[in-house]
C-alpha positions in Angstrom: 0.0 0.0 0.0 1.3 3.5 -0.8 0.5 7.1 0.2 1.1 10.2 -1.9 1.6 13.4 0.0 1.5 16.7 -2.0 3.3 19.4 0.0 1.4 22.7 0.2 0.7 25.4 2.8 0.2 23.2 5.8 2.9 23.0 8.5 5.7 20.5 8.3 4.3 18.8 11.4 0.9 18.2 9.8 2.5 16.4 6.9 4.7 14.3 9.2 1.7 13.3 11.3 -0.3 12.3 8.1 2.6 10.1 7.1 3.1 8.5 10.5 -0.6 7.8 10.9 -0.7 6.0 7.5 2.4 4.0 8.4 0.6 2.8 11.5 -2.3 1.7 9.2 0.1 -0.4 7.1 1.4 1.9 4.4 4.9 0.7 3.3 5.6 3.3 0.6 5.3 7.1 0.8 5.7 9.4 -2.2 6.3 13.1 -1.4 5.7 15.7 -4.1 6.5 19.4 -4.0 7.0 22.4 -6.3 8.9 25.7 -5.9 9.3 27.0 -2.4 7.7 23.9 -0.9 10.7 21.7 -1.8 12.5 22.5 1.4 9.5 21.5 3.4 9.2 18.2 1.4 12.8 17.3 2.3 12.2 18.2 6.0 9.0 16.0 6.0 11.0 13.1 4.5 13.8 13.3 7.0 11.5 13.6 10.0 9.5 10.6 8.9 12.7 8.6 8.2 14.1 9.4 11.6 11.0 8.2 13.4 10.5 5.0 11.3 12.4 2.3 9.5 11.6 3.8 6.1 14.5 4.4 3.7 14.9 6.8 0.8 14.6 4.8 -2.4 14.4 7.5 -5.1 14.7 11.2 -5.5 13.7 12.9 -8.8 14.0 16.6 -9.4 13.0 18.6 -12.5 11.4 21.7 -13.9 7.7 21.9 -14.9 6.7 24.5 -17.5 3.4 26.3 -17.2 2.2 28.5 -20.0 0.3 31.7 -19.2 -1.3 34.1 -21.7 1.6 36.5 -21.2 4.6 34.2 -20.7 6.0 30.8 -19.6 6.8 29.9 -16.0 9.4 27.4 -15.1 8.9 25.9 -11.6 11.3 23.4 -9.9 9.7 20.2 -8.6 10.8 17.2 -6.6 9.5 13.6 -6.0 10.9 11.7 -3.0 10.0 8.0 -2.6 10.6 6.3 0.8 9.7 2.8 1.8 10.5 -0.1 4.1 
């Protein structure tokens, strides 16, 4: 079973608690997704969950997503972190 956490405006603690609660329910894989300024928070969430469980970082992908607007293009950095038992 896996859980996907999309990092947004909630506090780091809230995302950590979500992850830990699902681990107690049997989730063995967590995918953490973030864009832009939330990337730092995603890394913090990953490290806190890993320090409190037996999960290990399996894969980290980073890249740039392009969004087209009427006026211009926006390039936003993104990250995907996969942790599992």
